[in-house]
N, C-alpha and C positions, 0 to 999 in steps of 0.2 A: 801691607798684608797680614802683619801682626794683629791690626784692628779687627780685620774679618774673622781671623783665627782665635784670636780672644772671644768675640761675640759667636762663634760656633761651640766654643768649649762652655760658654756660660749657659748658651741655649741646651747642650746636652748635659748639663749639671741639672739644669732646672726640669727635664725632660728625665732625668733618673731620678729625682728627687722623691721622696714618698708622697701620697697625696694628702693634704689636710683631712685630720679626723673629721668624720661627719659631726654634724652638729647634731644634740638630743633629738630626739624623736620628739612630735608635736601629737598627740592625741585627739587634741580639739579639731573642731570644723565640722562638716558636713561629708558623710560617708554614704555611698550606696552598692548595692550588690541584690543580686537574686538567691533567695533562698527556694532550694528544689526538694520538695517533702515529697511523699509518696502519692499524693493527690492533686498538687496543685503547685504551681510555680509564683512565687510571691516577689515583687520588687521592694525591697526593703531600703529604708531611710534612716539613718542615725546620727543625730545633730549632739554634738558633746561642746559642752562650754566647761571653761575652768573658773571656780569662783573660790572666794577666801575659805570655805569649807572643802573645797577638793572639787573633784570632777562630776558633773552633773552631765544627766542626757535624757532626751526624748527620741522614742521610738516614732516612724512613720511605717505604717504597711500601705504603700502609695497606692499597688494593684488593688489591693481592699479598701481603700477608701478611709483609714483611719490615721489620724493624725494627731502629735504632739503627745504621745501615750508616755506618761513619766515613768522613767526606770529609777530604781533604787538601788544604792551602792552595797557590793558586798562587804561586810565589814572586814573578814580576813584576806580579801583580795582588793587592794585599793583600786584598780582599773578591770574591774568587773563590774558591769552594771547589769542588770534583769527585772524582769517582769514575770509574775507569776499569774495564771488565770484558772478557770475550771478545767482546762485541757491539758496544761502543759507549763513549760518553763521556758522563756526565750530569755538568753544571756549574751552580752558583748564583752569579749575580752581582749585588751590591748596585747598586742604582740609585738614588741618593740624591736625585735632583730629584723620583722618583715616591714616594719612601722604599718601596719594594717590591723583592723579590727575584724576578730572572728566572732561571727553569729553562729551561737547554736540554739537549735529549737528542741526542747526534749519532751517526750510525748510517751505514754504507755507504747506506742508502736515502734519507738525508736530514737535514734537523734540523729537531726540534720544539719551538716553544716555548711557555711559559705565565708567567703574573705569578703569584706567590704573593703573596697578603694576609696580614695577622696574624691568625689562627685559632687555632682548640683542636685540636691534635692526639688523638685517642681514645688511651686507654690500649694499650701493647700487650698481647697474650694473655699467657697464663701460659707457653705455650711457641709461639715465632713460627716463623716457615718457616724462618727462619736457623737456630733451633736443629733443626727437624727436618731439614734435610741434614746439618749439623754431626753428630749423634747417631748416625746409623748408619755414617758415615764413621769417626767415632771407635772404634764399637764393632767396626767391619772391621778397624782396625789393631791392636785388642786382642786379637782372634780370631786375627789371623794372628803376632802377638808371641807369644802361646800355643802356636801350632802350632811355631813357630821354637825357642822355649826348650824344649818335649818333645823336640823333634828333638837339640837341643844336649844334653840329658841323655841320651838314648839312645845318642849317640857317647860320651858320658862313662863312662857305666857299660861300655860296649863295652871300652874302653881299659883301663878300671880292671880287668878280668876277665883282659885278655890279659895285662896287667903281673903279675896275680898268679899267674899260669900255671895259672889253673883252665879255661882254653882257653872251654869250655862252647859252648853253638851260637851260632852266628852271628846277630845281632839284625839282622832287616832294615828297612833304613831307606827310609822311604817317599819 
């Protein structure tokens, strides 16, 4: 009977013992949530990695098709990452007490916030919207460069003819 009593006493002591201290919060990983703005609900993804230089992250606007938008670190707040565009600022701040990222979209019309929880970010499509915007701009730049090169070649040929004394008809320059 004494063995049973001793076992029960040990079990009661373990149950009454304080819980071990929680481990340090880890802000790295993939985080998801939905940002509710005035006009639209946006599925948001945040990918945080720890490098030698500190925490780095990219933002995914899953519902809008933008993937891998780089975030910059805020110098005065080591666990705040943000991106600023033409219409506002999107920032992500680590809350160590809740062990969540707080997402805040600031624009002239107000501030919209949501809490991001650990989650699985769906894979980016083969061609994201970011690429779809960049590719036409790149193609336009290449076309303009080709037009500029063709014009320079026309001017060079005209000068070479004039130097050679052939004269020839004037080459119109568009």
